[in-house]
N, C-alpha and C positions, 0 to 999 in steps of 0.2 A: 386797440387790441392789447392783450397782455404779453408779458415778456416771453412766456413759453411759446406763444404763437409766432412771435418775431424770430425766436431762436430756430424754430422749425422752418420758417419761410426763407430766412436769409442764410442759415447755416453758420451762425456765430453763437458761441456759448453764452449763456446768461451772464457768467462772470465777466467775459470780455465786453459784453454790451454795457454792463455797469461800469467797467473800467473806462471804456471810451466816453461814457457820460461824465465820469469823474474828470477826465482829461479835457472836457469841454467841447468834444466833437459833436455832441447832439444834446438836446434839452427837451425830453418828452414832457408833455403836459401831465398834470396831476389830476386824478379824478376827485372832484370836490366832495363826493359822497363818501369815499373810503380812503382817499389819499394815495391810492396806488398809481403807479406810472401808467399813462395811457399813450400807447404808441400808435401813430398814424402812418399814412402813406409816405409822408415827408421823412419820418425817422427811418422807415424801411429803406427808402432811396439813399439816405445818407449812409446807413450801415453797409449797403451794397457798394457805395463809392469807397468807403473806408476799407472794406474787404478787398476790393480790387487793388487799391493802392498798396495795402499791406502785403498782398500776394506778390506784388512787384518789388517789395522791399523798400517802399517809400517811407521815410521816417514820419512819426506823428507830427512833428513840428512843421514839416513840409505840407502835410495835409491841412494843418491849421492855416497856413499861408494861403493855400488854394481856397479854403472856405471863407477866408477874409477878403477875397476878391482877386487874389493872384490867379493867373491863368494856368491851366494844366501844362501848357507848353513851357512856361517859365519853370514850373516845378520839375518837369522832365529834364530840362536842360541842366538844372542843378543836380538832379539825381543821376543823370548820365555821367557827370563828372565823377561822382562817387563810384558808379559801376565800372568806369574806366580804370579808376584807381584800384578797385578790387580785382579787375581783370589783370592788371599789371602784377599785383601781389600773387595772384594765382599762377601766372606765368613764371614768376620767380620761384614759387614752390615747386612747380613742375620741373623746372631746370635743376633745382637742388635734388629732387627725388630721382631725376634721370641720372644725375652724376653719381648718386649713391647706388643706383641699380647697376651702372656700368662698372663700379668698383668691385662688385661681387665679394663684399667683405662681411665677416661675421659681426654680430652686434657686440660681442665681448671684446673684440679687437678694434672697434670703431673709436676714433678720437672724438667723442661727443663734445668735449669742451671747445675744441677748435671749430667745429661746425656751429656750435651755439654762438661763438664769438662772431663768426661770419654772418649768421642770421641777425645778430644784434646790429652789425654794421648796416645790413640791408634795411632793418627796421628804422634805424636812424635816418636813412635816406628816403623813408616813406613807405616801405613795404610792410604789409600786415599779414602775418602768417595765421593759419587756422589753428588756434590754440584750443585743443579739445579737452584740456584739463578741467574746464568748468563743467563739462558733461560727465566727468568720471564719477561724480557723487550722485548721479541720477538714480542708479539702482538702489542707493541707500534711501532715497526718498520713497521709492516703492516699498522697500523692506520695512521702513518705519510705519507707513500707513497700514501695511498688511499685518504686522506684528500687533499693533494696537487694536486693530479690528478683531484679530483672532483671540487676543486676551479678553477683550470685552465680551465677545461671543461665548467663550468658554466659561466666563464668570456667570453670565446670565443663564447659560444652559445648566450649569451646576446648581444655580438657585432654583430653577424649575424642577430638576430631579430631586433636590432636597425637599422642596415643598410637597411634591407628590408622594415621596417616600414617607414623610412625616404624617401626612393625612391618611396614608394607607396603613401605617403601623398603628396609629391611634385613631381608628375610624370612629370611635364613640364620641370623641370631642372634635371631630372634623366639622368644618363649617359647611353650610349648604353648597351643593354642587355649583350653583351659579356663582357664588363668591369665589370658590376654588378656581373656576374657569377664568374669572377676572384677574385673580392674583397670578395665575400662570400666564395669562395673556400679556401682562405688563412687561416682564422681561422678554417675552416673545416679540413684542413690538419693538423693544430696544434693539434686539438682535437684527430685526429686519431693517431698522433705521441705520444701524452701524454698517451693515452690508451695502445698503444703498449709498451711504456716504463714501464708503470705500470705492465703489464703482465710479462715482462722480470724481473722486480724488484722482484715481488712476487716469481717467479721461483728461483731467486738467494737466497732469504731469506729462501725458503723451502729447497734448497740443502745445503747451508751453507758450502760448501767444502772449499772455500777460507779461511773463518774465522777459520775453523777447522785446515787447513794446517798451519796457522800462529802459532799454538800452538807448532809446532815442530821446 
């Protein structure tokens, strides 16, 4: 089956399917006639296994170990150690947030430097805090994709209007209607392609699976 069918069947985007293939988690056959990837039941089963493990937060390297013959139990034992560490870090964050709540203090009077030093000591002891700074630029990623799509769409729309106006003003030298339709259709198709690409890009930004997988 083709990658579109696998995407619909498993619920993993085409981009992530290719990413997992690049990471060596699956190796679909190639159709000798056209060179396209040919996914079978085995690849679908592997992708479902990967999806399960990733939804549990299991790193890609751990999934590779399991695929290489390691048991799921061994993988879960190692993963549970990570989860316990994360739980400890979350408990530390809860305690710190609780202490800030109990102080009833305004942000402009808060001694942030003292608290950051305390957090740094906790981090040196093994605590990992949820640093949301890396997500702060996400709206910029949306804005960049939308702005580029709007600029391209506006340019192509202006080109269509200009061609129609030119042929309307100078109708004597206007090309046949069929040619005019073809010339107008070209930027129209570009507009459609840009909007479709924008839709796919927004879906990728929202999912973020590939970026998350690169952390492992």
